[in-house]
C-alpha positions in Angstrom: 30.3 104.6 103.6 33.1 107.1 103.7 36.7 106.1 104.4 37.7 106.0 108.0 40.6 108.1 109.1 44.0 106.3 109.2 45.1 105.2 112.6 48.6 106.0 113.8 50.9 103.2 113.0 48.6 101.8 110.3 49.9 101.0 106.8 47.9 103.8 105.4 49.4 106.2 107.9 52.9 105.0 107.2 52.4 105.3 103.4 51.4 108.9 103.8 54.5 110.0 105.6 57.2 111.8 103.5 60.6 110.2 103.2 62.9 111.0 106.1 66.6 111.9 105.7 67.4 108.5 107.2 65.3 106.8 104.6 66.8 108.8 101.9 70.3 107.8 103.1 69.3 104.2 103.0 68.1 104.5 99.4 71.3 106.2 98.4 73.4 103.5 100.1 71.3 100.9 98.4 72.0 102.5 95.0 75.8 102.8 95.6 76.4 99.5 97.3 75.8 97.3 94.3 78.3 99.3 92.3 81.0 98.9 95.0 80.3 95.2 95.4 80.7 94.5 91.6 84.3 95.6 91.9 84.2 98.7 89.7 86.8 100.5 91.9 90.5 100.4 91.1 93.1 102.1 93.1 95.4 102.0 96.1 95.9 103.2 99.6 99.3 103.5 101.3 101.2 104.8 104.3 104.6 106.5 103.7 107.5 107.9 105.7 110.9 109.4 104.8 112.9 112.6 104.7 111.9 116.2 103.9 114.6 118.6 102.7 114.0 122.3 102.8 115.3 123.6 99.4 116.2 127.0 100.9 118.4 125.2 103.4 116.8 127.0 106.3 118.2 125.8 109.6 115.8 123.6 111.5 113.3 123.3 108.6 114.4 119.8 107.3 113.1 116.8 109.0 110.8 113.7 108.7 107.7 113.3 106.6 104.7 111.0 107.2 101.9 110.6 104.8 98.9 108.6 103.9 97.3 108.7 100.4 94.6 107.1 98.3 94.1 106.9 94.5 90.6 106.0 93.4 89.7 105.1 89.7 87.7 102.6 87.8 88.7 99.1 86.6 88.8 97.7 83.1 85.4 96.1 83.5 83.9 99.6 83.8 86.1 101.7 81.4 88.8 100.4 79.2 91.9 102.4 78.1 93.0 102.5 74.5 95.2 99.4 75.0 92.3 97.5 76.5 93.6 97.7 80.0 92.2 99.8 82.9 92.1 103.5 82.8 95.4 104.8 84.2 94.0 108.0 85.7 92.6 108.3 89.2 91.6 110.9 91.7 94.3 111.4 94.4 93.9 112.6 97.9 96.6 112.7 100.7 97.4 113.8 104.2 101.0 114.9 104.8 102.9 115.9 107.9 106.4 117.4 107.9 108.0 117.4 111.3 111.2 119.5 111.7 112.7 121.3 114.7 111.5 124.7 113.6 108.9 123.8 111.0 105.7 121.7 111.3 103.4 121.3 108.3 100.0 119.5 108.2 98.6 119.4 104.8 95.7 117.9 102.8 96.3 117.5 99.1 93.9 116.8 96.2 94.8 116.1 92.6 95.2 113.4 90.0 97.3 110.2 89.7 98.6 108.3 86.7 99.8 104.8 87.2 100.1 101.4 85.7 99.5 98.0 87.2 102.6 96.9 89.2 103.2 93.5 87.6 105.8 93.4 88.9 106.7 97.0 88.7 105.3 100.3 87.3 105.8 104.0 87.4 103.4 106.6 88.7 102.9 110.3 88.6 100.9 112.5 91.1 100.0 116.2 90.8 97.7 118.5 92.7 97.5 121.3 95.2 97.3 121.3 99.1 95.7 123.2 101.9 98.1 123.3 104.9 98.5 124.6 108.4 102.0 125.4 109.7 104.1 126.3 112.6 107.2 128.2 111.3 109.8 129.3 113.8 107.1 129.2 116.6 104.6 131.2 114.6 101.2 130.0 113.2 100.6 130.1 109.4 98.5 128.5 106.7 98.3 128.4 103.0 96.4 126.9 100.1 96.6 126.1 96.4 100.2 125.0 97.1 101.3 122.8 94.2 102.9 119.4 94.6 104.2 116.7 92.1 105.5 113.3 92.6 107.2 110.6 90.5 107.9 107.1 91.8 107.6 103.4 91.3 105.2 100.8 92.6 105.8 97.1 92.9 103.6 94.2 94.0 104.9 91.4 96.3 106.1 88.3 94.3 103.0 86.3 95.1 100.8 88.9 93.2 102.6 89.0 89.9 99.3 88.3 88.0 97.1 90.6 86.0 94.3 90.9 88.6 93.6 90.7 92.3 94.0 92.7 95.4 97.0 92.8 97.7 100.1 94.3 99.1 102.3 96.9 97.2 105.5 98.7 98.1 106.5 102.2 96.7 109.4 104.6 96.4 108.5 108.2 95.6 110.3 111.6 95.1 108.0 114.6 95.6 108.5 118.3 95.1 106.2 120.5 97.1 105.7 124.2 97.3 104.1 125.9 100.3 102.7 129.4 100.2 102.8 130.8 103.8 100.4 133.7 104.3 101.3 134.8 107.9 105.1 134.6 108.2 107.3 137.3 106.6 110.6 136.0 105.2 109.1 132.6 104.6 106.3 133.4 102.2 107.2 130.6 99.8 109.0 127.4 100.7 110.0 124.5 98.7 110.6 120.9 99.9 112.0 117.8 98.4 110.4 114.7 99.9 111.9 111.1 99.6 109.3 108.5 100.7 109.1 104.8 101.2 105.6 103.4 101.3 103.6 100.2 101.9 99.9 99.9 100.8 97.1 97.9 99.5 96.0 97.8 95.8 92.5 97.0 94.6 91.6 96.0 91.0 
C-alpha cells in the first residue's frame, strides 16, 4: 500500500516545511545564549557629563557634553593576556552630544579601548572615529571618519576591591575630538577638548 499524503498540521507535514526566519533566529539565539550565560564577556557601560571646549575659541561653540559608551571584550576564562590576566583590549562604541549656544553635535563613535581592572584604580585609553550630525551657527552639517582619543582613570567603589565581580565604577576622562564638517564654510574642521565625569557598571 502506498503512503498516504500528509495531512496539514501532521508531524510529517511539519517536518517537510523549510526553516522560517523566526526559527532561524531562535536557533541563533540558542547558540549565543550559552556563551553569554557562561560569563565570557568583560567590559563596562557608563554615562558621562562634563564640559566641551572649542579649541578655536569660537564664540558660542563651547558648552556641555553628554555621552554614553560601552566597551566589550572577553574575560580571562576565555582569553588570557601575557600576564595571565584578562585581555586588556575591547571594542568601544559611544554616543556623544555637545550642546553649546551656537553649536550642537550628535555623534556615534566606534573604536578600541585599552583598560585594566580598576582594583582600586586603573588607567584607560580610547581611540576611534565618529559619524556626526551638527547644527553650526544655525546651519545643518554632518561629517564622518572624525578621529577621537581619550585618556582617563577608572575606579571601583570600595566594596568591590577584589579581583572579580560585577559592580559600580566611576571615571574621569580627558578627550580630544576632531570634527570634519562638510557643509559649513569657515568651520570645515573643528577641535574640541572634553572633560568628563562618569558613572557606570563593570562586568567581568
